[in-house]
N, C-alpha and C positions, 0 to 999 in steps of 0.2 A: 805769416799771420793771416787769419781770416777775419773779416769784419762782418758782423751780423747786426743790423740796425745800428744801435749805438754801442753794442757789445763788441769788444775786441778780444778774440780768442787767441791765446798764444799757443803755438805748436809745441808739443812735448818733445818732438824730434823733427829735425829738418834734414832733407836729403835721404830719407829712409821711409820704407813702407813695411807695415806689419804684414807678414805672409802667413797664409794658411788658415785664416779665420774669417775671411770675407764671406758673407751670406747674400749680399746683393750689391750690384754695381750700377751706378748711374753715369751716363755719358753726357758730355756737352752741357754741364751745369757749372755754375760758379761756386765759389767757396761758401757764400751765404746759404745757397740752396743745399749744399752738401751738409752743412751744420744742421739746417732745418730738417732734412731727411733723417739724420741720425737722432737728434733730440726727440723727435716725435715717435721713435720706435724704442720701446722698452728693451728689446733684444739688443739694440745697438750699444756697445760698450766703448767703441772707439771708431775713428774713421781715418782713412788715408785720402789725401787730395793732391792731385797732380795739376799744377797750374798751367802747364803747356798743353797736355792732352785733355784737360778739363774732365778728368775721370775721378769719380767719387766712389771709394770702396767702403761700404758699411760693414764693420767688423763685430762679431759676436763675442769677442774677448779683448782684453787689454794685456799688455805685457811690458815689463821693464828689462827682460832678458835680451841681450844683444843678439843671441842666436835666433830669435824670432823675427828679426828684421833683415831686409835686403836693401842695399843701396839703390836709390832711385833719384836721379837729378830732378829738381823742381817739385818734389813730393814732400808733403808734411804729414805727420801723424799726430792726431789729437786724441787724448784720453778723455772721455766724457764724464768720468766719475764725479768730478768736482761740480758739474753743472746739473746733475740729476736732483730732482726734488726741490730745487730753488725756483720759485715762481717767476723770478726775473729772467731766468734762462730757459726754463722748462714749461711748455704750454699746458701740460697736464700733470702737475705735481701732486704729491700726496695721495689721498684715497681716491681721487678722480682719475688716477693714472690708468692707462690701458694695460692689459695683461700681455704677456709675451705672445707674439704671433699677431698682434694688432698694432696699429699706429694711430696716433691722435690727429684729428683734423679739427681745426677751428673754423666754425661757420660764422655767418653774419651774427651780429649781436653778441660776439664772444662766447658762443655756445660750443663746447667741446664734445665731440663724439669719437668713438673708437671704431675703426674699420679693420677688416681682416687684411693682413699684409699679403704681398704677392707671393711669398714663399712660406 
């Protein structure tokens, strides 16, 4: 499980990683930061997080097909579909959301802006 502020995100799969759909990877970050990097990107549909290597894979797809996953110890897979558009979870929900290829950044005074993503 990942803990984000007071939010507790349950993994959709444990001990497995979605393969073939990663478009950006972050190294040496915690599970909270991984969730935040994903939710801020409209393109992110799911993420893999390995608690030992502290690797965060941001995925452009979700899947429930067992053939799309590989076994990986200490890894969790989280489908972000249920968190999108809900202002409690999503910093840029609704019409203020960033478009694909951008990510949301919250500035002081809770002002949200969209920046071009790295890829």
